[in-house]
C-alpha positions in Angstrom: 28.4 21.3 6.5 26.3 23.3 8.5 24.4 21.4 11.2 20.9 22.7 10.3 21.3 21.6 6.6 21.6 17.8 8.2 18.7 15.6 9.4 18.7 12.1 10.4 15.3 9.9 9.7 14.0 6.4 9.2 12.9 5.7 5.7 11.7 3.1 3.3 12.9 3.3 -0.5 10.0 3.5 -2.6 11.5 3.9 -5.9 15.0 4.4 -7.4 16.8 5.1 -10.7 20.4 5.3 -11.7 21.9 8.5 -13.1 25.2 9.6 -13.9 28.3 7.2 -14.1 27.7 5.8 -10.5 24.9 7.8 -8.6 21.3 6.8 -7.7 18.3 8.8 -7.0 16.0 7.5 -4.3 12.3 8.2 -3.6 12.2 7.9 0.2 9.1 7.7 2.3 9.9 9.0 5.9 8.0 9.4 9.2 9.1 13.0 9.9 9.5 14.6 6.5 7.1 12.8 4.2 8.2 11.9 0.7 11.9 12.7 0.1 13.8 12.7 -3.2 17.4 12.3 -2.6 20.6 11.5 -4.5 23.3 8.9 -3.4 26.6 9.8 -4.8 29.0 7.0 -6.0 26.6 4.2 -4.6 27.0 2.1 -7.8 30.8 1.7 -7.5 32.1 -1.5 -6.4 33.6 0.0 -3.3 30.6 1.9 -2.1 29.4 1.0 1.6 25.9 2.2 1.2 25.0 -0.1 -2.0 23.5 -2.9 0.1 21.7 -0.6 2.5 19.5 1.1 0.1 17.8 -1.8 -2.0 14.2 -1.3 -3.1 11.9 -1.6 -0.1 14.1 -1.6 2.5 13.7 0.1 5.7 16.9 2.2 6.6 18.0 5.0 8.8 19.7 7.8 6.8 21.5 11.2 7.4 20.6 13.5 4.6 22.1 17.0 3.6 19.5 19.4 2.4 19.9 20.3 -1.3 18.2 22.8 -3.7 16.4 20.5 -6.0 17.5 17.1 -4.5 18.7 16.1 -0.9 21.9 14.1 -0.5 22.1 10.7 1.4 25.4 11.0 3.3 24.9 7.8 5.4 22.7 4.7 5.4 22.2 2.0 8.1 19.9 -1.0 7.3 16.9 -1.3 9.7 15.4 -4.0 8.1 16.1 -5.5 4.6 12.8 -7.2 3.9 14.9 -9.4 1.8 12.4 -11.9 0.9 10.2 -9.4 -1.1 12.8 -9.7 -3.7 12.8 -13.6 -3.9 9.0 -14.1 -4.8 7.3 -12.4 -7.8 4.2 -12.3 -5.8 5.7 -10.7 -2.8 7.5 -8.3 -5.1 4.3 -7.4 -6.9 2.3 -6.5 -3.5 5.3 -4.7 -2.2 5.6 -2.6 -5.5 1.8 -1.9 -5.2 1.8 -0.7 -1.6 4.9 1.4 -2.6 3.1 3.0 -5.5 0.2 3.6 -3.4 2.1 5.5 -0.6 4.0 7.4 -3.4 0.9 8.7 -5.1 -0.8 9.6 -2.1 2.4 11.0 -0.1 3.1 14.6 -0.2 6.8 15.8 -0.4 8.3 17.1 2.7 5.2 16.8 4.7 5.8 16.9 8.5 2.3 16.2 9.7 1.1 13.2 11.7 -0.3 11.6 8.6 3.3 10.8 7.5 4.0 9.1 10.8 0.6 7.1 10.5 1.4 6.2 6.6 5.1 5.1 7.4 3.8 2.6 10.3 1.3 1.3 7.5 4.0 0.9 5.0 6.4 -0.9 7.4 3.8 -3.2 8.7 2.5 -4.1 5.3 6.2 -4.7 3.9 6.9 -6.8 6.9 3.6 -8.9 6.4 4.4 -9.6 3.0 8.1 -10.5 3.6 7.2 -12.8 6.3 4.6 -14.9 4.3 5.9 -18.4 2.9 8.0 -18.3 0.0 7.6 -20.4 -3.2 6.5 -24.0 -2.9 9.4 -26.2 -4.0 6.9 -28.6 -5.5 4.2 -26.6 -7.5 5.8 -23.3 -7.1 3.0 -21.6 -5.5 3.5 -18.7 -3.4 2.1 -17.9 0.1 1.6 -14.4 -1.1 -0.7 -15.8 -3.8 -3.7 -16.6 -1.3 -6.4 -14.6 0.3 -4.3 -13.4 3.2 -2.2 -11.2 1.2 -5.2 -10.2 -1.0 -7.2 -8.8 2.1 -4.0 -7.3 3.7 -3.5 -5.3 0.3 -7.2 -4.2 0.8 -6.6 -3.2 4.5 -3.7 -1.1 3.3 -5.8 0.8 0.9 -8.7 1.3 3.4 -6.2 2.5 6.1 -4.1 4.8 3.7 -7.5 6.5 2.6 -8.7 6.7 6.3 -5.6 8.4 7.6 -5.7 11.0 4.5 -9.6 11.7 4.9 -10.5 9.9 1.7 -12.0 6.6 3.2 -15.4 5.5 1.6 -18.4 6.1 4.1 -19.3 2.6 5.2 -22.0 3.2 8.1 -24.4 6.0 6.9 -26.1 6.3 3.3 -23.9 9.0 1.6 -27.1 10.3 0.1 -29.9 10.4 2.8 -27.5 9.9 5.7 -29.6 7.2 7.4 -27.8 4.5 9.1 -27.2 1.4 7.2 -29.1 -1.7 8.1 -28.5 -5.3 6.7 -29.9 -5.6 3.2 -29.2 -4.9 -0.2 -26.7 -2.0 0.1 -24.8 -0.7 -2.6 -21.4 1.2 -3.1 -20.5 4.0 -5.3 -17.2 5.6 -5.9 -18.3 8.9 -7.4 -20.9 9.2 -4.3 -18.0 8.4 -2.0 -19.3 5.3 -0.1 -22.5 2.9 0.6 -25.9 3.8 -0.3 -29.2 2.2 1.3 -31.2 0.2 -0.8 -33.5 3.1 -1.8 -30.9 5.5 -2.6 -28.8 2.7 -4.3 -31.4 1.8 -6.7 -31.5 5.4 -8.1 -27.6 5.4 -8.7 -26.5 3.8 -12.0 -22.7 3.7 -10.7 -23.6 1.7 -7.6 -22.5 -1.9 -7.1 -24.4 -4.1 -4.7 -22.3 -5.2 -1.5 -23.1 -8.2 0.6 -23.4 -7.4 4.4 -20.2 -9.4 5.0 -18.2 -7.4 2.4 -19.2 -4.1 4.2 -18.6 -5.6 7.8 -15.1 -6.8 6.4 -14.2 -3.5 5.1 -15.1 -1.8 8.4 -12.7 -4.2 10.1 -9.9 -3.8 7.6 -10.2 0.0 8.2 -10.0 0.2 12.1 -8.1 -3.1 13.0 -4.5 -4.4 12.7 -3.4 -6.0 9.6 -3.2 -9.3 11.5 -7.0 -9.2 11.2 -7.1 -10.2 7.5 -5.8 -13.7 8.5 -9.0 -14.3 10.6 -11.5 -13.3 8.0 -13.0 -16.0 5.8 -14.7 -14.4 2.8 -16.1 -16.0 -0.3 -14.4 -15.4 -3.6 -17.4 -13.1 -4.6 -16.9 -11.0 -1.4 -13.2 -10.8 -2.0 -13.7 -9.5 -5.4 -16.4 -7.0 -4.6 -14.1 -5.3 -1.9 -11.3 -5.3 -4.5 -13.6 -3.9 -7.3 -15.2 -1.3 -4.7 -11.9 0.0 -3.7 -10.2 0.0 -7.0 -12.8 2.3 -8.1 -12.7 4.5 -5.0 -8.9 4.9 -5.5 -9.4 5.8 -9.3 -11.7 8.4 -8.6 -9.6 9.8 -5.4 -6.2 9.7 -7.5 -7.9 10.4 -10.9 -5.5 7.4 -12.1 -5.3 3.7 -12.2 -2.3 2.1 -10.2 0.1 0.5 -12.5 0.8 -2.4 -10.4 -2.7 -3.2 -9.9 -2.6 -4.6 -13.4 0.8 -6.7 -12.6 -1.4 -8.4 -9.9 -4.3 -9.0 -12.2 -1.8 -10.5 -14.5 -0.4 -13.0 -12.0 -3.7 -13.7 -10.7 -4.9 -14.7 -14.2 -1.8 -16.9 -14.7 -1.7 -18.5 -11.3 -5.4 -18.0 -10.0 -6.0 -18.6 -6.3 -9.2 -19.6 -4.7 -10.2 -18.1 -1.3 -11.8 -20.7 1.2 -15.6 -20.6 1.1 -17.3 -19.4 4.2 -18.7 -22.4 6.2 
C-alpha cells in the first residue's frame, strides 16, 4: 500500500455500528484530521486483535488507510480505555452527550487548530467522568449524578462553542454593547448572549440570569474543567445555566441533542440536589 495513503493518529470512538458479517464502521474524532468515518474489517470475529481497542469512547492510536468513501483502520492500539464510562448509567449518558455534541459540531477531515482544541476538550471530559466514583453499593447513587458532573457538561458546551466561535456573549449587552453591570441581566439565545436590564425587558425571548450564573459561565468557558468542582451554585443557578445553554445550542445547531433527553429522564428518576450556597 503506498505510504501517502496511510496516516497514523490518536482518536476517540464517538459512534460505531456493525456492517456485513464481521465488519464495523466507526465515527472517530482525531486531533489532526477532525471527524473521520472508517471501517474496521473482520473486527467482530473471535480472533480479531483489534476488537478490544475500539470500544465506544476509547482513546486509541490508529493506523488508517485512506479510502474513497470510507477510510480503513488497519491497526489500533489503546491509549486509554475509559472503561468506567461503560459501568455506570450516568457516566455512559454524560459520555454519550459529549460525544454527540462533538459529533454534531465537528467537520469531517478538518485539519485546523480547532480540531486539536476539540480533541483536548473531549479527552479531558471523558477522563473526568471516568474518574468519578461509581455506583454506591448501598443506595446505587452515582458520583456522576451530582452537581460536579452537571457543571462539567456545561463547561464542555461552553468550551466547544468558544473554540468554534459560537459562544454566547457574556461581557457586553448584545444589543447596545454596553459593558454588563450587576443587576437583572437576561440572556437570549436568538440574540446570542446576555442583555442589559433595559434591552432585556424589550426582548420576549430573554430569561433573567443571576449575577452568579453569569460569572460561573465566564469561568467555565475560560478555566480548566477542574474549576467546576470548586463552584458552589444554587439549584436555580444550575438550572438557569443549563436552560440558557440548551437554548443556545438548539439555535446554533438547529436541533436538540438526543442524549440531553436521556439525562433529563435519569434526573427525573433519580434526582440530585446541588449544595445551596452558604
